[in-house]
Backbone as numpy.savetxt, mean C-alpha at the origin, in Angstrom:
# Nx Ny Nz CAx CAy CAz Cx Cy Cz
3.43 -14.35 -7.26 3.43 -16.10 -6.83 1.77 -16.40 -6.76
1.81 -17.44 -6.40 0.59 -18.48 -6.68 0.18 -18.43 -5.32
-1.17 -18.45 -4.82 -1.66 -18.96 -3.64 -0.81 -20.07 -2.71
-1.00 -20.99 -3.51 -0.12 -22.39 -3.08 1.08 -22.03 -2.52
1.77 -21.03 -3.67 3.51 -21.09 -3.11 3.17 -19.81 -1.76
2.36 -18.83 -1.73 2.26 -17.95 -0.52 2.28 -19.00 1.18
1.41 -20.17 0.46 1.18 -21.09 1.62 2.58 -21.72 1.57
2.73 -21.88 1.28 4.49 -22.84 1.09 5.56 -21.69 2.25
5.07 -20.42 1.43 6.17 -19.31 2.23 5.92 -19.13 3.42
4.31 -18.79 3.83 4.14 -18.85 5.25 4.62 -19.98 5.90
4.46 -21.32 5.56 5.35 -22.24 6.27 6.56 -22.04 7.27
7.44 -21.62 6.07 8.95 -21.08 6.38 8.89 -20.02 7.37
8.10 -19.28 6.86 8.00 -17.90 7.49 8.00 -17.90 9.05
6.58 -19.42 9.00 6.71 -19.78 10.44 7.34 -20.34 11.48
7.69 -21.24 11.01 9.10 -21.32 10.96 10.40 -20.53 11.43
10.22 -19.62 10.92 11.52 -18.63 11.33 11.29 -18.06 12.92
9.73 -17.30 12.52 9.42 -16.47 13.65 9.04 -18.11 15.19
8.97 -18.99 14.61 9.43 -19.99 16.01 10.64 -19.85 16.25
11.81 -20.39 15.74 13.14 -20.44 16.22 13.12 -18.74 16.67
12.69 -17.89 16.34 13.06 -16.56 16.85 13.14 -16.20 18.08
11.36 -16.85 18.57 11.08 -17.05 19.77 11.52 -17.94 20.61
11.94 -18.88 20.33 12.55 -19.58 20.91 14.26 -19.33 21.63
14.89 -18.99 20.71 15.70 -17.99 20.99 15.77 -16.59 21.49
14.46 -16.46 22.10 14.33 -15.03 22.60 14.87 -14.44 22.45
14.45 -14.05 20.82 14.75 -13.03 19.88 13.51 -12.30 19.42
13.36 -10.69 20.37 12.43 -9.59 19.83 11.96 -9.18 18.82
11.74 -10.61 17.67 11.86 -10.04 16.26 10.72 -11.10 15.67
10.26 -10.10 14.38 8.88 -10.99 13.85 8.82 -10.64 12.49
8.74 -11.90 12.04 8.72 -11.58 10.65 7.08 -11.53 10.07
6.83 -10.72 9.67 5.26 -10.79 8.75 5.41 -10.66 7.54
3.92 -11.65 7.23 3.88 -12.78 6.15 2.89 -11.75 5.00
3.10 -11.33 4.36 2.25 -10.38 3.42 2.49 -9.93 1.46
1.65 -9.77 0.94 2.07 -9.99 -0.52 1.24 -8.61 -1.22
1.85 -8.41 -1.97 1.21 -7.39 -2.93 -0.12 -8.22 -3.84
-1.35 -8.08 -3.94 -1.92 -8.64 -5.41 -2.43 -7.57 -6.45
-2.29 -7.67 -7.06 -3.17 -7.22 -8.58 -4.35 -6.57 -8.53
-4.55 -5.45 -8.56 -6.32 -5.47 -8.57 -6.94 -5.86 -10.27
-7.77 -6.75 -10.25 -8.13 -7.02 -11.70 -8.86 -5.77 -12.43
-9.07 -5.87 -13.81 -10.06 -4.83 -14.55 -11.04 -5.24 -13.37
-11.51 -6.11 -13.02 -13.35 -5.99 -12.22 -13.22 -5.32 -11.17
-11.83 -5.16 -10.80 -11.66 -4.88 -9.29 -11.67 -5.65 -8.08
-11.59 -7.42 -8.79 -11.24 -8.53 -7.55 -9.99 -8.69 -7.72
-9.27 -9.69 -7.01 -7.76 -9.55 -6.75 -7.07 -10.47 -7.42
-6.15 -11.23 -7.96 -5.72 -11.85 -8.91 -4.82 -13.47 -7.59
-5.35 -13.09 -6.31 -5.19 -14.31 -5.39 -6.37 -14.23 -4.45
-7.10 -15.22 -4.09 -8.19 -15.56 -3.84 -8.13 -15.89 -2.03
-9.35 -15.24 -1.72 -9.29 -15.07 -0.44 -8.92 -15.90 0.28
-8.75 -17.02 -0.04 -8.78 -18.02 1.03 -7.37 -18.60 1.20
-6.55 -17.66 0.20 -4.44 -17.65 0.38 -4.64 -16.20 1.12
-5.50 -15.60 1.22 -4.90 -14.03 1.69 -5.12 -13.89 3.02
-6.01 -14.51 3.68 -6.36 -14.96 5.28 -6.02 -15.42 5.69
-4.53 -16.01 4.34 -3.59 -17.06 5.77 -2.00 -15.72 6.21
-2.30 -14.74 5.59 -1.63 -13.61 5.35 -1.66 -12.17 6.77
-0.22 -11.58 7.33 -0.16 -10.91 7.99 -0.98 -9.88 7.63
-0.95 -8.95 6.37 -1.32 -7.75 5.47 -1.27 -8.34 3.88
-2.25 -7.50 3.51 -2.21 -7.83 2.05 -2.29 -5.99 1.55
-1.74 -6.07 0.68 -1.08 -4.90 -0.28 -1.70 -5.39 -2.11
-2.63 -3.72 -2.20 -3.36 -4.15 -3.67 -2.58 -3.19 -4.48
-2.77 -3.25 -5.35 -2.28 -2.28 -6.61 -2.86 -2.65 -8.31
-2.82 -1.55 -9.02 -3.21 -1.64 -10.36 -1.65 -1.50 -10.80
-1.57 -2.42 -11.88 -0.41 -2.91 -12.40 -0.64 -3.18 -14.16
-1.97 -2.96 -14.47 -2.95 -2.91 -15.84 -3.70 -2.09 -16.04
-4.61 -2.08 -17.61 -5.61 -2.11 -17.93 -5.75 -0.07 -16.82
-4.45 1.22 -17.48 -4.74 2.03 -16.64 -5.32 3.62 -17.36
-5.67 3.31 -19.04 -6.82 3.61 -19.11 -8.38 3.51 -19.19
-8.46 3.06 -18.06 -10.15 2.97 -18.03 -10.78 4.58 -17.71
-12.15 4.98 -18.08 -12.76 5.73 -17.47 -12.60 6.06 -15.67
-13.34 7.60 -15.76 -12.73 7.73 -14.15 -14.17 6.63 -13.19
-14.98 6.21 -14.18 -16.01 5.71 -12.77 -15.66 4.11 -13.03
-15.57 3.47 -13.97 -14.46 2.32 -14.28 -13.57 2.39 -13.12
-12.33 3.09 -13.28 -11.35 3.00 -12.62 -11.40 2.67 -10.78
-12.36 4.01 -10.63 -12.86 4.18 -9.25 -13.37 3.19 -8.44
-14.67 2.56 -9.17 -15.38 1.39 -8.96 -13.74 0.06 -8.87
-13.04 -0.05 -9.62 -12.25 -0.42 -9.71 -10.98 -0.69 -8.43
-11.20 0.13 -7.94 -10.37 0.42 -6.94 -11.26 0.36 -5.66
-12.68 0.84 -5.69 -13.42 0.70 -4.55 -13.48 -1.27 -4.36
-13.87 -1.58 -5.41 -14.50 -3.24 -4.87 -13.16 -3.43 -4.18
-11.67 -3.42 -5.01 -10.43 -3.87 -4.28 -10.36 -3.61 -2.62
-10.75 -2.20 -2.16 -10.33 -1.78 -0.83 -11.69 -2.04 -0.08
-12.76 -2.59 -0.61 -13.99 -3.31 0.34 -13.48 -4.65 0.48
-12.85 -5.29 0.28 -12.49 -6.78 0.16 -12.02 -6.74 1.90
-12.10 -7.09 2.49 -12.04 -6.76 4.25 -10.70 -7.37 4.75
-9.83 -8.26 3.36 -8.48 -8.70 3.88 -7.65 -7.58 3.29
-7.76 -6.81 2.68 -7.15 -5.77 2.35 -6.53 -4.82 3.25
-5.55 -4.42 3.70 -4.67 -3.51 4.32 -4.51 -2.17 3.52
-3.93 -2.27 2.54 -2.64 -1.02 2.16 -3.32 -1.11 0.10
-3.27 0.42 -0.10 -3.14 0.46 -1.27 -2.23 0.78 -1.67
-1.06 0.38 -2.60 -0.21 0.55 -3.37 -0.31 1.87 -4.46
0.88 2.40 -4.50 0.81 3.64 -5.41 -1.04 3.96 -6.34
-1.25 4.87 -5.22 -2.81 4.99 -5.25 -3.29 5.45 -6.61
-2.32 6.80 -6.96 -2.90 7.64 -8.13 -1.86 6.76 -9.65
-1.39 6.17 -9.43 -0.50 5.04 -10.58 0.52 6.09 -11.10
1.11 7.44 -11.09 2.17 8.05 -11.71 3.02 7.38 -12.03
3.62 7.84 -13.02 5.51 7.44 -13.18 5.43 8.35 -14.33
6.86 9.20 -13.18 7.22 10.72 -13.48 7.72 10.83 -14.64
7.20 11.54 -15.60 7.36 12.17 -16.94 7.41 10.59 -17.69
6.52 9.59 -17.11 6.43 8.29 -18.12 4.34 7.86 -18.55
3.58 8.29 -16.65 2.41 7.95 -16.90 1.43 8.84 -16.16
0.56 9.73 -16.60 -0.18 10.60 -16.19 -0.90 9.63 -14.82
-1.53 9.98 -13.84 -2.16 9.76 -12.31 -3.69 9.07 -13.34
-3.94 7.79 -12.63 -5.17 7.05 -13.00 -5.79 8.20 -13.11
-7.19 7.96 -13.81 -8.24 8.65 -13.99 -9.34 8.19 -12.93
-9.56 8.75 -11.57 -10.22 8.25 -10.55 -10.77 9.15 -9.66
-11.64 9.19 -9.08 -12.31 9.87 -7.85 -11.54 10.00 -7.11
-10.42 10.68 -6.82 -9.54 10.19 -5.61 -10.56 10.72 -4.10
-11.16 11.43 -4.31 -12.15 12.03 -2.83 -13.12 10.78 -2.80
-13.76 10.16 -3.65 -14.12 8.32 -2.93 -13.67 8.04 -2.78
-11.91 7.51 -3.00 -11.07 6.73 -2.34 -10.40 7.01 -1.17
-10.25 8.39 -1.08 -10.43 8.95 0.57 -10.96 8.38 1.36
-12.62 8.82 0.84 -13.89 8.40 1.75 -13.80 7.42 2.01
-13.59 5.85 1.31 -13.57 4.52 1.37 -12.61 4.22 2.52
-11.48 4.98 2.44 -11.02 4.51 3.07 -10.37 4.78 4.22
-11.03 6.07 4.59 -11.40 6.58 6.23 -12.56 5.33 6.45
-13.70 4.99 5.64 -14.33 4.56 6.24 -14.16 3.10 6.47
-13.64 2.64 5.54 -12.89 1.36 6.13 -11.37 1.40 6.62
-10.80 1.85 7.02 -9.88 1.97 7.83 -8.56 1.25 6.66
-8.40 1.79 5.77 -7.54 1.31 4.70 -6.57 1.76 5.16
-4.73 1.78 4.76 -4.33 2.92 4.76 -3.44 3.10 2.82
-2.93 3.77 2.76 -2.45 4.26 2.04 -0.82 4.38 1.80
0.01 4.17 0.22 0.91 3.95 -0.03 1.65 5.20 -0.28
2.94 5.84 0.26 3.32 6.34 0.11 4.57 6.31 -0.68
4.84 6.20 -2.22 5.70 5.16 -2.95 7.05 6.35 -3.03
8.26 5.78 -2.30 9.23 6.89 -2.02 10.18 6.79 -3.59
9.80 5.56 -4.23 10.57 5.60 -5.60 10.45 6.95 -6.08
11.43 7.77 -6.63 11.94 8.67 -7.61 11.25 9.04 -8.44
10.96 8.19 -9.25 10.16 7.44 -10.23 8.61 7.20 -10.52
8.12 7.64 -8.91 6.65 7.59 -8.93 6.20 8.99 -7.88
6.69 8.74 -6.44 6.26 9.51 -5.74 4.59 9.70 -5.48
4.49 8.62 -5.22 2.85 8.44 -5.19 2.58 7.73 -3.86
2.09 8.60 -3.32 0.99 10.00 -3.14 2.38 11.11 -3.65
1.65 12.40 -4.02 2.04 12.95 -4.42 1.65 14.40 -2.94
2.81 15.65 -3.05 2.37 16.14 -1.27 0.81 16.46 -1.44
0.50 16.57 -2.49 -1.28 17.37 -2.57 -1.87 16.43 -2.09
-2.01 14.94 -2.71 -2.56 13.88 -2.46 -2.25 13.54 -0.63
-1.21 13.81 -0.43 -0.78 13.41 0.97 -1.52 14.38 2.12
-1.22 15.61 1.69 -1.97 16.47 2.19 -4.00 16.35 2.48
-4.77 15.84 1.19 -5.32 15.44 0.96 -5.88 14.33 2.37
-5.35 13.39 2.35 -4.95 12.29 2.80 -5.10 12.20 4.34
-4.35 13.42 4.77 -4.25 13.83 6.65 -5.32 14.39 6.70
-5.96 15.33 6.05 -7.25 16.35 6.20 -8.47 14.93 6.49
-8.28 13.90 5.87 -8.90 12.65 6.13 -9.09 11.39 7.25
-7.85 12.16 7.73 -7.29 11.24 8.82 -7.21 9.66 8.79
-6.26 9.83 7.09 -5.85 8.73 7.13 -4.70 8.34 7.32
-4.28 7.03 7.53 -3.27 6.13 8.00 -2.67 6.31 6.25
-0.70 6.73 6.76 -0.21 5.94 5.35 1.07 5.76 5.64
1.48 4.98 4.52 3.06 3.89 4.99 3.64 4.65 3.64
5.23 4.72 4.07 5.85 5.14 3.14 6.71 3.72 2.89
6.81 3.21 1.59 7.38 2.00 1.15 8.72 2.72 -0.19
9.76 2.19 0.04 10.45 2.45 -0.97 10.75 1.96 -2.07
9.53 0.59 -2.24 9.66 0.68 -3.48 10.59 -0.15 -4.48
11.46 -0.46 -3.41 12.82 -0.82 -3.74 13.15 -2.76 -4.33
13.87 -2.89 -5.25 14.05 -3.72 -5.90 15.43 -4.58 -5.93
16.16 -3.59 -5.66 17.46 -4.18 -4.97 17.98 -3.15 -3.42
18.92 -3.57 -2.72 19.57 -2.99 -1.92 19.78 -1.70 -1.39
20.37 -1.14 -2.44 20.32 0.12 -2.73 19.53 0.84 -3.41
18.27 0.98 -3.25 17.31 1.27 -3.12 16.37 2.00 -2.16
16.82 1.24 -1.20 16.49 1.51 -0.09 16.74 2.66 0.84
17.44 3.25 -0.29 17.68 4.78 0.08 16.86 5.69 0.01
16.16 5.52 -1.21 14.58 5.89 -1.60 13.92 6.61 -0.62
13.89 5.92 0.82 13.09 6.37 1.79 13.12 7.56 1.76
14.15 8.33 1.98 14.15 9.63 1.96 13.47 10.41 1.24
13.06 10.25 -0.02 12.39 10.81 -0.93 11.33 10.71 -0.30
10.90 9.64 0.09 9.09 9.30 0.31 9.11 10.49 2.09
10.02 10.07 3.22 9.63 11.05 3.54 9.89 12.79 3.65
10.15 13.22 2.44 10.44 14.28 2.45 9.21 14.89 1.40
8.67 13.99 0.93 7.21 14.00 0.19 6.05 14.53 1.62
6.07 13.50 1.93 5.13 13.18 3.36 4.99 14.65 4.04
6.65 15.16 4.15 6.84 16.19 5.22 5.96 17.61 4.33
6.43 17.46 2.79 6.25 18.97 2.09 4.62 18.49 2.00
4.08 17.22 1.95 2.48 17.32 2.24 2.05 17.80 3.63
2.62 18.01 4.65 2.00 18.33 5.67 2.29 17.21 6.81
3.13 15.87 6.84 3.06 15.53 7.58 3.90 15.65 8.16
3.90 16.78 9.75 5.13 17.17 10.36 4.78 16.11 11.78
5.69 16.33 12.63 5.90 15.21 13.55 4.19 15.12 14.40
3.73 17.22 15.31 2.45 17.61 15.58 1.48 16.76 14.34
1.25 17.18 12.97 -0.08 16.51 12.62 -0.23 15.82 12.97
1.27 14.42 12.57 1.48 13.26 12.63 0.22 12.32 14.18
0.84 12.83 14.85 0.59 12.93 16.57 -1.19 13.26 16.65
-1.20 14.67 16.21 -2.85 14.83 15.88 -4.06 14.31 15.49
-3.31 13.18 14.27 -4.20 12.47 13.99 -3.75 10.85 13.62
-3.86 10.37 12.84 -3.07 8.94 12.82 -1.63 8.67 12.52
-0.37 7.90 12.67 0.51 7.93 12.22 0.87 7.37 10.89
1.64 8.05 10.44 2.29 7.87 8.82 3.30 6.72 9.33
3.02 5.22 9.06 3.77 4.18 9.23 5.45 4.07 8.09
6.43 3.90 8.88 7.53 4.03 7.86 8.10 2.79 7.92
7.99 1.91 6.82 8.22 0.67 6.41 9.66 0.59 5.84
């Protein structure tokens, strides 16, 4: 979507939320988007549009083969944007199709901790990104994670079970979550 299309969508969502409130329905529709992280670390949607959203997810969808320093700096630059909340599929792996990006994951974790960024656990069985090892690292850094099904149709909502299983195998137990910061399931 373009920034202008996001603003048009916001008008519709604001109307839906107003109708819900008028009818005393305790439900809120949040408005957000997933932006592409460009090769230089900037986002493909301007901040003037992003600031109107409730949340902003960023992810890499091209230029997967950058060297370690460039790829790491690219992600860090995106995460330094104060409008960004969540890093999607943080390591970029596609199981049996594409390896993880060449990044300094520890630097990404340190910046996420410092800037209070959320990391996605992508529950698609084609990704499972973050994997259990990186989930354990994120927990040790006290980073909030969100489990996302990456659904492209209603049947894929069932992928949530894979994300929950991966989080548990990474050490995200009820007690460890309560003693750190919660894993948000969405």
